[in-house]
N, C-alpha and C positions, 0 to 999 in steps of 0.2 A: 611679347612683341609690343611695338609702339601702338598707342591707342588713339592717336590723332585722327580726326575725321577730315580728310582732305578732298573728298569727292567733288565738292562744289567748286574748287579752284584748280583741280588737276586733271579733270576729265579731258581726254584728247591730247594731253601733254606728257612728256616723260616725268617720272617721279624719281626724286633723289632719296635714297633710303639706305639702310644698313643691310648687309648680307654676310653670311659666314661662307667664305669661298675656300674650296679645296683646290689649292694651287699646285701641290706636289703630292704624289702618292704616299699615304701613310704619315704625312706631316700635319701638325695642328692646323685646323681651319683658321683663316685670317678674317677677322671681322673688319670690313671696310665699307665705305660708301660706294654705291653703284647707281646707275641709271636704269630704270625699268620703263621700257617703251609702252605707249598706250596699246590697247588691244586692237588687233586687226579683225577682219570679218570672222564671225563664229568664235571669237575669243573673248575672255573675261579677265579683267585685272582685279585681283583680290588682295585685301590686307590680311595677312596671316595673324590670327588671334593666338593660337598655340599650335605646336607641332610635336610629334613624337619621334623617337629615334629607333630605327629598325636595323636588324643585322644586315639587310640588303645595303643600307647606307655604309656600314662598315666594310662589307665585301667590295663595293665599288670604290671606296676611299683608298683601300689597300692595293687594288688591282692596277698593274702597270701597263697592261696591253689592252687593245680594243676588245670589248666596247667601253673600256675606261678611257675618258677624255678629260684633259685638264687645260685651263682652269674650269671648274664646274661648281654649280650650286646644287648640293645634294638635298635630301629630305623629300619624303613623299607621304608621310602620315600627318594630316593637318586638318584644321578647320579655319575658316576665314569669313570675312565679310566682303561682298561685292563692292568695289570702289567705282568701277565703270565697265561698260560693255561695248563690244564692237558691233559692227553692222550685222544684221540677220540673227541677233540673239534675242529671243523672245521668252526663253525658259526661265531666266532669272533677271532681276533688276537691281539697280543700285540699292545697297542696304541689306540685301538678302544674306542670310547666313548659309554657307555652302561647305561641302566636304569635297575637296579634289581627290581624285584617285587615278592610279596609273593605268587601269584597264578601261579602254574606251567602251562606251555604251551609246551608240548612235541612235538606237531605237528605230532604225530604218532598214538595215540590211537583213538578209535571211537569218543569220545567226542571232542577231539582237532581238528579232521578233519571235524566235523559236525558244521554247522552254528547254531544249536539249543542249544549248551551248551558251557560253558567255564570252566567246572569242569573236569579237567584232571582225567581220570580213572587209568592211569598208576601211577601218583603221586598225590593221593587224598589230598585235602587241610586239614591240621591239624596244631594246634598251637604246633609245636614240638620244643624241645630244641636242636635238632640235625640237621645235614645235611640231604638233601632230600632223598638221596639214602642209608644212613647208620646211625646207632645209634652212631655216633661219632661227635666230635667237632673239629674245626680247631683252637681253641683259648686256650691258657694257660697263666696264669699270671707268673711272674718271680719266683714264688715259686713252680711252676709246677702244680698248681690247675687248673682243667678244668673250662673254662668259657662257658656258654651255649649260643646257638644261639637263634634268635627270628625271626619267620616268614620267615626263610630261607634267611634272608638278613643281619641283624645286622649292620646297617650303622653308628652307633655311635662309629665307630672305623676308624682310618686313612686308614686301609686296612681290607678287609673282603674277605671271600671265598664264592662263590655262585654257585649253580648248573646251568649248561647251560640251563636247562628247566625253570629257573627263571630269565633269562636275555632277554630282548628285547629292560575322565569324562563321565562315560558312562551309569548310571542307566536310565536317561531320554531317552537316544539315543538308546541303545541296548536292555535293559531289557523291559522297558515300551513301547518303540517305539512310543513316544508321537506324536500325529497327529497335523498338523497345524490347528489352530482355536480352539483347545481344552482348557479346564480349568484344572489347576493343583493346588494341595494343598501340601504344604511342611511343615511338623512338625519339627521344629528345624532349625534355620538359622545360624548354625555354618558353618564351611568350607565345610562339606559334603552337607548340605542343600543348600548353595549358589551355589555349583557346580551343583546340580540338577537343580536349577533355571537357571543357564547358559545353561545347556543342553536343558532344556525346551524352553528357548528363541531361541536357535539355531534351534530347531525343529519346531518353529512357533506357540507355544502356545500363545493365546491372553489374557488369565487371569492366572496369577501366584500369588496365595495367600500364604503368609508366616504366620506361626504360631510360636510365641515365647513368652517367659516371659519377655523379655527385649525389650521395645518399640523402643529403639534406633536402633535395628537391621533392622527396616524398611528402614531407610535411606541408610544403607549399602546394603540391598537387592535390592534397586532400581538400583544400578550399574549393577546388574546381571539379571534384567528383572522383579523383583517382582513388581506387580501392586497394590496389596492390602495387608492389614496386620490385623491379629487378635491377640490382646494381651490376652494370655491364662489366665492371672490373672484378667482380667476385663470383664468377660462374664456374671457377675451377677449370676442369678439362672439357667442359661443355661450352657450346656456343650459346649465345642469348636465345637464338631461335629454338634450340633444343630444349632449353629450360622452359620457354613459353609453351612449346608443344606439349611438354609433360604437364604443365600447370593447367592447360586448357583441354587436355585429352584429345589432341589432334590438331590444334591450331585455333587462332582467333577468327571471328567473323570479319573483322576489319582491322587492318594494320596501317598505321600512318607513319611515314618517314618525314621527320620535321627538322633534320639536322643539316642536310645538304651534303651527303656522302653516298656515292654510288654503292659502296660496300654495304652500307646500312639498308639501302633499297633491297639488295639481295637478301639480307637477313630478315627484313620485314616480309618479303615475298615467301621466304622459306617457312615462316611460322603462321602463314595465312591458310585457313582451312581449305582443304580440297573440296571441290564441288561447287562452292558458292562464295568463298572468301574473296575479299577485295583488298588490294594494297594501293594506298593512295599516297602519291609523292608530292610533298610540299616544299622540302628543303631545296635551296639553291646551291648547286655544286659549281665547280669551275666550268667554264664554257666547253672545254675539251673532254670532260669526264664521260666515261662510257658505262652503261649498265649491261652486263653480260648475263643472259639467261639461256638455259638449254631449251631449244625449240621443241624437242620431244616432250620435255617436262611441261612446258607451257601448254602444249596440245592436250596432254592427258590429265592435267591437273584440274581443269575447269576453273582455275583462278582468274581473277581480273586484275590488271595493272592499269592504274589511271593516274594521269597528271592532273593536279588541281590548282590551276592558276587562279588566284584571288578567291579560292574556296568554292569556285563554281558559281559565284554570286553575280547577279546582274545589279550593278551598283545603284542605278536610279530607282529600282523597286525594292531591292532587298535591304539596303542600308537603312532606309526609313523604317522598315519592319523591325530590324534589330534594335534601332534606337527606341522604338515603342516598347519592345520587350524589356529593354533596360529600364525605361520609365515605369513600366508595370512591375518592376522588381522581379522579373523572371531571369533575365540575363545579367550576369555579373560583369561589371567593367571596373569598378572601383579597385578591386583586388589586383588588377594588372599594373596599376600605377604605384611604383615604389618610390619614385623621386619626382619632384617638381623643382625647376630652377629657372633662372633668367636666361635670356638669349646670350648674354656675354659669358655664361658658364657652359657653353655648348661643348667645348673640348673636354670639360670635366665629365659631361654626360657620355662622350665617346669612351673615356677611360673606364667609367663604371660598367658600360656594356661590354667592353673588351674583357674586363676582369671577371665578368659574370658574377659580381659580388653584390648584387642589389640588396639582399636582405640584411647583410652585415655592414654595409658601407657607412651607415650613420648610427644605427641602433646601438645603444650601450656606450657610446663615445660622446665626447664633447663635439658640438657642431661648430665648425670653423667657417669663416666667411659670412657669418650671420651679421646683418646690419641692424643697428638699433639707434634710435634717437635719444641721446643721453642728456639729461639735465645736469650740467656740471656746476653751474653757478646760479644762485637764485635770481630769477627774472631775466636771465640772459638767454639768447636763442639756443635751442637744442642743437647738439652736435651729432650728426650722423656718422657713425664709425663702425668698424668691424669689432665684434666681441666674440667671446666663447660662451656657449650655453651648455652647461653640464647635463648629463643624462638624468632622467628622473630617479629619485630615490623611492623608498617604500611608500606606497599609496600616493605617488605623484605621477603626473602625466606631462609629457612634453608635447606641445602643440605648435603647429605652423599657423601663424595668424593670417587669415584671409583678408579681413578688413577690420578697422577699428574706428571709433568715433571719439570726438573730443568733448569733454564735459567740464563744467565750471570747477569741479573739484580738482581737476588736473591743473587749472590755472591757479587755484588757491594754494596748492602745495608747491607749485613751481615758483611762486613768489615768496613763500614763507622762509624766513631766515633762521628761525629757531625751531627746536624740536616741537612737533614731529616732522618738521622739514629736515631732510637728510640728503646729502649730496656726496658723490654722484649717484644719480637715481634714474631708473627707467620708469617713466610715468605711463599713464594709459590704463583704463580699466573697463571700457565699453568695447567689446570685440566679439568676433566669432572666428573659429579656427578649426583645423583638422588635426586629429590625433596622429602624431608621428611615431611615438613609442610610449610604453607604459612601464612604470616601476612594479616591483613585487607587490602582491596583494591587491592589485587593481583588477576587478572583475566587471565593474559597471560600464566601462567603455573599452573599446579595442582600437587598434591601428586602423586609420581611415575614417573613423567616426567623426561627424561634425558636432562640435561642442561650443557652448557659450560659457565663458568664464564669468564668475560672479563674485563681487566683493563680499557678499554675505554668506558665510558658511552654512551648509545644510547637511549635518552628519546623519540625520534620520535615526539616530540611536538615543540621544539624550532626552530628558524630560521635555525640554522646550521644543526640540525638533519634532517630537512625536505628538505634541499638543497643538490644538488648533488656536490656542490663545496667544502664542508667541512665535516669532521668527528669529529670536536671539539665541543661537546655539550656546549651550552652557559648557560643552566640552572645549569649543573653540570660540571664546568670546571675541566679538568684533573689536579690532583696534587698528590704528594706522601704523602698522609695523613695517620696518624696512627689510624684513626677513620672510622666509617661508613660514607657513602657519604652524608647523609642528616643531620647528627648530630655529635657533638663532643663526641661521646660515643663509647664504645666497647661492643661486645657481648661475650667476653672471660674473664674468671677469672681462676686463679689457685686455688688449694684446700685450700690455705691460704687466699683467698679473694683478692689477688693482681690482678689489671687490667693487661691484656695482650693486646698489641697493634696489630692492623690490618696492612696489607700490600697491597697496590694497590687495595683495596676494595675487595680482594679475600681471601688471607690467606689459601691456599690449603694444607699446611703441617699439616693438622688436619683431623681427621676422619670425623668430622662435622664442617661446617662453615656457617656463615650467610652472604648473599650477597643481595644487593639491586636489585630490578627487572630491573633497567636500566643497570645493569652489567651482565645480564643473557641472554643467547640465547638457546631457545629450539631446540633440534636436533633429528634426526631420531635415535631411540634406536638400530637399526640394525647395525649401524656403529661401528666398533671395537673401544672400549674406549681408548685403548693404541695408537691409531692413531688420533682419534678425538681430544684428549687433546692437541695435538701439535698446533692446530689452535687457541688456547686460547691466544697466544702471538707471539712467535718467527717466526714460519713458515708463519703465516698469515702476519706478518709485512714485511717479505722479499718478498713473492709472491706479496702482495698488493703494495709494493713500485714500482715494475716493471709494474704491471698491472694497478693499479689505479693512483698512484702519477705520475710516469714518463710516463705512457701510451706508453710503448715501441712499436715502429713500426716494422712491419715485414721487414726483410732485413737489420736491423740496427746493429751497433756495440756497445757493452756494455763492460765496465770495472768495475770490482768489487774488492774493496780493503777490504781484509779480508774474507777468506773462512771458517769461522765458520758456525754455523747453520744458522744465519741470511743471511750471504753472499751466502751460497749455496741455500737458499730459494729464494734469488733474482735471482740467476742463473736459478732456476726452473721456476720462473715467466717469466723471459726473454725468456726462451726456449718455454714456452707456447704461448708467444706473437709473436714468429716467428723470434727472433733475429738470424742472421746468424753467428755472431762472438761474443763470450763471453770470455773476457780475465779475468782470475783470478790473483790477486796479493796477495802474502802471503810470510811470512818468512820461512814457512815449505814446502819444495818441494814436500813432499808426498801428500800434499793437492790436487795436480793436478789430481792424479788418482781418488781421491774421487770426485773431482769436475766434472770429465767427466761423472759421473752418472747423473748429473743434467744439462748437456749441455755445460760445460766449454770446449772451443775449444783451447785456448792458455793460457800460464802461464808465469808470470813474478815473478822470485824469488827476492824479494826486498833486500835481503842481497848479491846478486851476480850481482849487476848492475855496478860494477866498479866505475868509476868517474862520472857516470851519475845517475840522480835520476830516480825513477820508472816512474814519469810523462814524463820525456824525452824519455825513452824507449818506452812508449806507444804512444807518439806523433809520433815517428819514425815508429812504427809498423802500425799505422793507417793513416799515411800521413796527420797529422794535428789534431788528437785527436778523442776520441770516442764520439758517439752521446749521450751516457748516462754513467755517472760515479757514482757509489754508494759507499759511505763511510760506512763501517759496523764494524768498530773497536772501535770507541769511543775516538778518539784523534783529537784535533784541527789541528795538523800538518798534519794528513792524509787527513783531509778535504781540506787543501791547496793543497796537491798533487793531489787529485781527481779533484779539480777545475782547476788545471794547465793543465791537459790532457783532458779537456773537450773541444770539438770542438767549435771554435768561430762561432758566428752567430746563431746557434740553439742548441748547446750542453746544456745538463742539468746535474747538479750535485745534487744528492739526498743524504741527510744526515740521517742515521739511527742509527749510533753508539751513545751510551750514555757516555758522558765524565763527568768529575768531575763538580759539580755545579758551581764552580767559573772559569772554563776554558773560555778563550776568543778566538774569531775568528777574525783575522785581514786581510782585503783585501784592495788592493790599489784602491781607489775610482775611479781614472781616468781609470785604466785598466778595472774595473768593468763596467764603463759606456760604454767604447768603444768595449768591447768584445762581447756583445750581448748574453752572457751566462746566464743561469738561475740557481740559487741556491735555492734549496727547502729542507725543513725539511719534514720528512715523519713519523709522529707519527702513530703507528699501521698500517703502510703501506697505510694510506689514506682510510682504510676500514671502512664501517659502519657494526658493528658486527652483528646486527640482520638480515640483508639482505645478506651480503657478506659471512659470515661463512657458512651458509647452502649451498650457491652456491659452495664454495670451497669443501665442503664435498661431494656434488653431483659429482663434477669433479673427486674427489678421487674414489668414488664408480664406476664411469664410466671409470676408469683406464686412465684418462687423467693426473691428478695431482699425483705426486709421494710423498708419505708420509713414506712408509715402510723404505726407505733408510736412513731417518733421525734418526731412532731409532737404536742406537748402543749397548745399555744396557737396561736391565729390571731387577728390583730387588724389594724386599719387603721393607716396610716402616721402619723396624728396621735398614736397611742398608743405611739410608739417608745420613749419614756422609761420607760413602764410595762414594756415588754419588757426593758429593761436591768435594772430593779429585780427582775423575776422571775428573770432569769438569775443576778444577784448573790446572791439569796436562796436559790438552789438549788431553785426551785420549777418549773423547766421544763427539758426536754431541748432542744427546738428550738421557738422561737417564730417562726412564719411571719408576715411583715408584708406585707399586700396594699397596693399603692401606690394603688389606686383605690377602696378601701373605707374 
């Protein structure tokens, strides 16, 4: 959804925005501009951040008779930010993050105050086309036609208006109150059924039996605690309820109907244990459907039949509890999300849900409709176009990029006309993403994991990767290759079939990319992605150079040539190591103020040294030279300067800047011999990606390592050329590019 913050200019006025409108039953939604009125009393206007698609949306999209009404804005699973509030709203304020829901919770009526019910008596649930308190709509199209609401939410719009009573996984937890050690049967292993399984697992059920017509659902169900499976199409001359009664020696303690079929309610009731068994109905059948049960059997069975609207939850109290259990890693939510896509692809989402083909829709096939920013000609603007991304091969992983940042190495290779400059190419190598699928032999990460791709391979098997002395893998030596690391092949093609080349084994300027497992680091998903991505290259290189390569000692003096992002990261690393004097050298005097944030204590303006060189100035300042000198610009001449002001006897000069491939470094051999100085190159700061990046992220989360200060700009993928301009003009340290904004 759109990320613009309009609250300061739109409060009290209609907002013009995009919505996906169902105009005719069963026909594709139409994305068009609409007007969203300001909120009335007890109402809240929210900007939708993201929304999910539910079978209830499909049901009402297909339905031709009332309560189906057209034109309508569907959608009711969402999260958003409050843009403005109407009168008498005190519970939320502008800027708050809220979850809208279809079941009202007024917190005032007898039902809402009672623990026995979640059915508000003040605002009874109904499938109304209007707002909760009035027979009116807050939506009109640009021709003035009224657009109807859905379930009091209507989240398939960039902005919507929701009653405060509707703002704030529960059938197994609240309605059934599943007991530990019990047996549960679930009819239908769609997302609702799997959520029931998850709830039953959390409650301690020891047997969870799934029933479905698709046998592959068993493997999916295992992720959520399903222990056994009945294929409803393979029961021979027996009914499903007969099979389950035999399996459970008389019936299950709890049976959940999650499909929306009255015949299945009867089957679930038939295999519910006599005396105490409960049958819980969650599926939404057609409005006129009837459940027929023998009154004599109901009387003598001792069974309970319960409807479970919204899982029996009270939204304002129970949703926060569930979210806390997710953050505490008790409740699984990640496994429910099989696809993520943009608003304009909403009809594709409908197709996937109707086909019921979530697990197989992408995995093992080329991803179409993927956008990438392609460098086609040296130095010319990147071209955003659709490409094909092949599935991962052996020991490869396909990831969806969440966000990526821009580094000077991208600029260098973008401008380079000769090899290793190769075109067309997808640049980008600082990123974070989510695993979409894995190739054969991959055990280190799984679908849904959050990972950081890294240009420096870490195989963990060779002599170098096992040694503490080196981070240069000997099985996969670092090189600026246009291919995958194990083969002279690419995983990218444009829509004309032309091969598109890789960059530094990452190529993050694409919505999806394929990376070898030796170039991936699994990280904690709770770390903000727009900070974690910085450790993919630049910040790690600088901090690591001070920490790992130089091993800066507490109380030492450090000189840093070049206060760009890498140089500032060196300063940050030196600060963490306890250096007492950190001297920054740069041509731009304003860099000193920036550098102070990262521990820079002194500054040398290299253009204002008079008849002295910067190295002479530093030698005078330090009474003989700095203990550690870092070259972070990428010029041989600056390496000479850094070496010249490095203290004799123990001084170290560490080279991080990337110069042209044919540049030469010339040192007097006699001086080199007699000086006792050390000259060291520091690729990727001497870090081992798989062990050191998680360590740095932990130090960030512990508020030791600064990352926030490096991000000066954030923007959407479509503005990537603007990010290039900012970096070339020296107006940014790191620009984070969000792929979905």
